C-alpha positions in Angstrom: -46.9 -59.3 3.4 -44.2 -57.9 1.2 -42.9 -54.3 1.2 -44.9 -53.3 -1.9 -48.2 -54.3 -0.3 -47.4 -52.4 2.9 -46.3 -49.3 1.0 -49.4 -49.4 -1.1 -51.6 -49.6 1.9 -49.7 -46.6 3.4 -50.2 -44.7 0.2 -53.9 -45.4 0.1 -54.2 -44.4 3.7 -52.2 -41.3 3.1 -54.3 -40.1 0.2 -57.5 -40.7 2.2 -56.1 -38.9 5.2 -55.1 -36.0 3.1 -58.6 -35.7 1.6 -60.3 -36.1 5.0 -57.9 -33.6 6.6 -58.3 -31.0 3.8 -62.1 -31.3 4.2 -62.0 -30.7 7.9 -59.4 -27.9 7.7 -61.5 -26.1 5.0 -64.7 -26.5 7.0 -63.0 -25.2 10.1 -61.7 -22.1 8.3 -65.0 -21.4 6.6 -67.1 -21.9 9.7 -65.1 -20.6 12.7 -61.4 -20.9 13.5 -61.8 -21.3 17.2 -59.5 -23.1 19.7 -61.3 -26.5 19.4 -61.2 -26.4 15.6 -57.5 -25.6 15.7 -56.7 -28.4 18.1 -58.6 -30.9 16.0 -57.0 -29.5 12.9 -53.6 -30.4 14.4 -54.9 -34.0 14.7 -55.4 -34.1 10.9 -52.1 -32.4 10.1 -50.3 -34.8 12.4 -52.1 -37.8 10.9 -51.0 -36.7 7.4 -47.4 -36.3 8.6 -47.5 -39.7 10.3 -48.7 -41.5 7.1 -46.0 -40.0 5.0 -43.3 -40.7 7.6 -44.3 -44.3 7.6 -44.1 -44.4 3.7 -40.6 -42.9 3.9 -39.4 -45.5 6.4 -41.0 -48.3 4.4 -39.5 -47.3 1.0 -35.8 -47.3 2.2 -34.3 -49.1 5.2 -31.7 -46.3 5.4 -34.5 -44.0 6.4 -35.3 -46.0 9.5 -35.2 -42.9 11.6 -38.5 -41.7 10.0 -40.2 -44.2 12.3 -39.5 -41.9 15.2 -41.6 -38.9 14.0 -44.2 -41.3 12.7 -44.7 -43.1 16.1 -44.4 -39.9 18.0 -46.8 -38.0 15.7 -49.4 -40.8 16.0 -49.5 -40.2 19.7 -49.7 -36.5 19.3 -52.5 -36.8 16.7 -54.8 -38.9 19.0 -53.8 -36.7 22.0 -55.0 -33.7 20.2 -58.5 -35.3 19.9 -58.5 -35.4 23.7 -57.1 -31.9 24.0 -59.8 -30.5 21.6 -62.5 -32.4 23.5 -61.4 -30.8 26.8 -61.4 -27.3 25.1 -64.9 -28.0 23.8 -66.1 -28.7 27.3 -64.7 -25.4 28.5 -61.7 -27.0 30.2 -58.0 -26.3 29.9 -56.9 -28.2 26.7 -53.5 -29.3 28.2 -52.1 -29.5 24.6 -48.5 -29.8 25.9 -49.3 -33.3 27.4 -49.7 -35.1 24.0 -46.7 -33.1 22.6 -44.5 -34.3 25.5 -45.9 -37.8 25.2 -45.2 -37.9 21.5 -41.6 -36.6 22.0 -41.0 -39.4 24.5 -42.3 -42.0 22.1 -40.1 -40.6 19.3 -37.0 -40.8 21.6 -38.0 -44.4 22.6 -38.1 -45.3 18.9 -34.6 -43.8 18.2 -32.8 -45.3 21.2 -32.4 -48.8 19.8 -30.8 -47.4 16.6 -31.0 -49.1 13.3 -30.9 -52.5 15.1 -34.3 -51.8 16.6 -36.0 -52.5 13.3 -39.5 -51.7 12.1 -41.1 -52.3 15.5 -38.8 -50.0 17.5 -40.9 -47.8 19.7 -44.1 -49.6 18.7 -45.1 -50.7 22.2 -44.7 -47.2 23.6 -46.7 -45.9 20.7 -49.5 -48.5 21.2 -49.7 -47.6 24.9 -49.8 -43.9 24.2 -52.5 -44.1 21.5 -54.6 -46.4 23.8 -54.3 -44.0 26.7 -55.2 -40.8 24.8 -58.1 -42.6 22.9 -59.5 -43.7 26.2 -59.1 -40.3 27.8 -60.9 -38.7 24.7 -63.7 -41.3 25.1 -64.2 -40.2 28.7 -64.1 -36.5 27.8 -66.6 -36.9 25.0 -69.0 -38.3 27.5 -69.0 -35.5 30.0 -70.2 -31.9 30.3 -71.5 -30.2 27.1 -70.2 -32.8 24.7 -72.2 -35.5 26.5 -75.4 -34.0 25.2 -74.4 -34.4 21.5 -75.3 -37.5 19.5 -72.3 -37.0 17.2 -69.9 -36.8 20.1 -71.3 -40.1 21.4 -70.6 -41.7 18.0 -67.1 -40.3 18.1 -66.6 -41.6 21.6 -67.7 -45.1 20.6 -65.2 -45.0 17.7 -62.3 -43.9 20.1 -63.3 -46.5 22.6 -62.8 -49.1 19.9 -59.4 -47.5 19.0 -58.3 -47.7 22.6 -59.3 -51.4 22.9 -57.6 -52.2 19.5 -54.3 -50.7 20.6 -54.4 -52.3 24.0 -54.8 -55.6 22.0 -51.9 -54.6 19.7 -49.7 -53.9 22.7 -50.6 -57.2 24.4 -50.0 -59.1 21.1 -46.6 -57.5 20.6 -45.5 -58.4 24.1 -46.9 -61.9 24.3 -46.9 -63.1 20.7 -44.2 -61.0 19.1 -44.3 -59.2 15.7 -43.5 -62.3 13.7 -46.3 -64.4 15.0 -48.8 -65.3 12.2 -51.8 -64.5 14.4 -50.4 -61.1 15.3 -49.6 -60.4 11.6 -53.1 -61.3 10.5 -55.2 -59.6 13.1 -52.9 -56.9 14.7 -50.1 -56.3 12.2 -49.4 -53.4 9.8 -52.0 -54.4 7.1 -54.8 -55.0 9.6 -54.1 -51.7 11.5 -53.8 -49.7 8.2 -57.2 -51.0 7.0 -58.6 -50.3 10.4 -57.3 -46.7 10.3 -58.6 -46.1 6.8 -62.1 -46.9 8.0 -61.7 -44.8 11.1 -60.4 -41.8 9.0 -63.7 -41.7 7.2 -65.9 -42.2 10.3 -63.8 -39.9 12.4 -63.9 -37.0 9.9 -67.7 -37.3 9.6 -68.1 -37.5 13.4 -65.7 -34.6 14.1 -67.3 -32.4 11.5 -70.7 -33.2 13.0 -69.5 -32.4 16.5 -68.1 -29.0 15.3 -71.3 -28.2 13.5 -73.4 -29.0 16.5 -71.0 -27.1 18.9 -71.1 -24.0 16.7 -74.8 -24.4 16.3 -75.1 -23.9 20.0 -72.3 -21.5 20.8 -71.4 -20.0 17.4 -71.4 -16.3 16.9 -74.7 -14.5 16.3 -75.4 -10.9 17.0 -79.0 -11.8 18.0 -80.2 -13.9 20.9 -82.4 -16.3 18.9 -81.2 -19.9 18.9 -83.2 -22.6 17.2 -86.2 -20.3 17.1 -86.1 -19.4 20.8 -86.3 -15.6 21.0 -85.0 -14.2 24.3 -85.8 -10.5 24.9 -83.2 -8.7 27.1 -80.5 -11.3 26.6 -77.4 -10.7 24.5 -76.4 -13.2 21.9 -73.0 -15.0 22.2 -71.0 -12.7 20.0 -72.4 -9.5 21.4 -72.0 -10.8 25.0 -68.3 -11.7 24.3 -67.5 -8.4 22.7 -69.1 -6.3 25.5 -67.7 -8.5 28.2 -64.1 -8.1 26.8 -64.7 -4.4 26.7 -65.8 -4.4 30.4 -62.8 -6.6 31.3 -60.3 -4.1 29.6 -61.8 -1.3 31.6 -61.6 -3.3 34.8 -57.9 -3.7 34.3 -57.5 0.0 33.8 -59.6 0.8 36.9 -58.2 -2.1 38.9 -61.8 -3.3 39.6 -62.8 -6.8 40.3 -65.5 -8.3 38.0 -67.4 -11.6 38.5 -68.7 -14.0 35.9 -71.7 -16.1 36.9 -72.6 -19.0 34.5 -76.0 -20.6 34.8 -76.8 -23.9 33.1 -80.2 -25.5 32.7 -80.0 -29.1 34.0 -81.2 -32.0 31.9 -82.4 -29.9 28.9 -81.9 -32.8 26.5 -84.0 -35.0 28.8 -86.8 -32.4 28.9 -86.8 -32.2 25.1 -87.1 -36.0 24.9 -89.6 -36.5 27.6 -91.9 -33.6 27.0 -91.1 -32.3 23.5 -89.0 -29.5 22.1 -91.6 -26.9 22.9 -91.3 -27.7 26.6 -87.5 -27.4 26.3 -87.9 -24.0 24.6 -90.2 -23.0 27.4 -87.6 -23.9 30.0 -85.1 -21.7 28.1 -87.4 -18.8 27.9 -88.4 -19.1 31.6 -84.8 -19.3 32.7 -83.9 -16.3 30.5 -86.8 -14.2 31.8 -86.1 -14.9 35.5 -82.4 -14.4 35.1 -83.0 -11.0 33.4 -85.4 -9.8 36.1 -83.4 -11.3 39.1 -80.0 -10.1 38.1 -78.4 -7.0 39.6 -79.2 -3.8 37.7 -75.7 -3.3 36.2 -75.1 -6.9 35.2 -74.3 -7.8 31.6 -76.5 -10.8 30.6 -75.9 -13.0 27.6 -76.6 -16.5 26.3 -73.5 -18.6 26.0 -75.0 -21.8 24.5 -78.2 -23.7 24.2 -78.4 -24.3 27.9 -76.0 -21.7 29.4 -76.4 -18.0 30.4 -73.6 -15.7 31.6 -73.8 -12.7 33.9 -70.8 -10.4 34.2 -71.0 -7.8 37.0 -69.0 -5.9 39.5 -68.5 -7.5 42.9 -71.8 -6.8 44.7 -71.8 -4.7 47.8 -74.9 -6.1 49.4 -75.6 -9.7 48.4 -72.9 -12.2 47.7 -72.6 -13.7 44.2 -73.6 -17.1 45.7 -76.7 -15.5 47.1 -77.6 -14.0 43.7 -77.1 -17.3 42.0 -79.2 -19.1 44.6 -82.0 -16.5 44.2 -82.1 -17.0 40.5 -82.0 -20.8 40.9 -84.8 -20.8 43.4 -86.9 -18.5 41.2 -86.4 -20.7 38.2 -87.3 -23.8 40.2 -90.5 -22.3 41.5 -91.6 -21.0 38.1 -94.3 -22.9 36.2 -93.0 -23.6 32.8 -95.5 -26.1 31.4 -99.2 -25.5 31.3 -99.9 -28.8 33.1 -96.9 -28.2 35.4 -95.4 -31.6 34.4 -91.9 -30.6 35.4 -89.8 -27.8 37.0 -86.4 -26.5 35.8 -83.3 -26.8 37.9 -80.0 -25.0 37.2 -76.3 -25.4 38.1 -74.1 -22.4 38.5 -70.4 -21.6 38.5 -68.6 -18.5 39.6 -65.2 -17.0 38.5 -63.6 -13.7 39.4 -60.9 -11.6 37.7 -59.0 -11.6 41.0 -58.5 -15.4 40.9 -58.9 -16.2 37.2 -57.4 -13.2 35.4 -59.0 -10.6 33.1 -59.2 -12.7 29.9 -62.8 -13.6 28.9 -61.8 -17.2 27.9 -60.0 -17.8 31.2 -63.0 -16.5 33.2 -65.4 -18.6 31.1 -63.2 -21.7 31.5 -63.0 -21.3 35.3 -66.8 -20.8 35.6 -67.5 -23.7 33.3 -65.3 -26.0 35.4 -67.3 -24.9 38.5 -70.6 -25.6 36.7 -69.3 -29.1 35.7 -68.3 -29.8 39.3 -71.7 -28.6 40.6 -73.5 -30.9 38.1 -71.3 -33.9 39.1 -72.0 -33.2 42.8 -75.7 -32.9 42.2 -75.9 -36.2 40.2 -73.8 -38.0 42.8 -76.2 -36.8 45.6 -79.2 -37.9 43.5 -77.7 -41.4 43.0 -77.0 -41.6 46.8 -80.6 -40.5 47.6 -81.9 -43.1 45.1 -79.8 -45.8 46.6 -80.8 -44.9 50.2 -84.5 -45.0 49.1 -84.2 -48.4 47.6 -82.5 -49.7 50.7 -85.4 -48.7 53.0 -87.4 -51.7 54.3 
């Protein structure tokens, strides 16, 4: 393929990336400029930067060095998808990891100098993109994101990206960049067309994930979510504002506060198996029991569709674990459905200002990690029990 064709493809890809990026950035600014939105916005900004860096390097061989920020930026862009997915699941985003990886790829591109040619640093870039796309695929299939259909669509797309770049890396090593088969199926033209398609699909999927996320956790001064009215439970915005006020006072008074996060297990499965009304009933029952079973001075709010938060001082009589277990037992023993077709189970996670600091986001992240760990342990135990039962004679 001649230079003009390659440059034209880059230009088309660049224009499409700019349009998709502008759409996502505008939607993020208009909806809610949260950490997840900012990290995923960096993905689009980096993608735009990458495309134009490739155009510069293709237009003039003297500008060969533009390949370094292009290759490094590509790794950073895909890495930010992974970082944003971690943040969406309430985990540490680890945004420095893709930045460091991108810098290493850029250095690897520059080391051969002008003699390195167009494919300098490509192998490192292919490997980096494949790794971060694979990690993002895994992250989109765990915790809160695993319950979203749009996140599963995005994970399937990123799994395809990971496989494609593994194939490109293998083709570059074993066939070489000048091999006709590599050029047709794994070369610049093929990858650019591939990325143009993914830009459209990825923008739609990411925007859908953000809408669904913010539909569950977005700000609202009331506690009604999807028509489920919960008396005595603060909405996400009110809970955050009051919790941050409590935390500021705890720093002044040098008091230790505890955040207990409760999550309804398998809410999506309940909705599918028994209908949305049954799922709403599970939410109401959990909210009612949490409200009546919590300590008198606890601040209680709804964090998302399936999660509730309790902020309180360190109890003097019961332990936090005992309080959480009391609520879990009461929820499990409550009859939610008129025909008693199912019972509700919960997972919980605990974080304290003594160990996690006095920032609300840090507390919530630590408690959410504990919830995810408890859910994983419970599912592993269930798998083991099922395996043991099937092994019985």
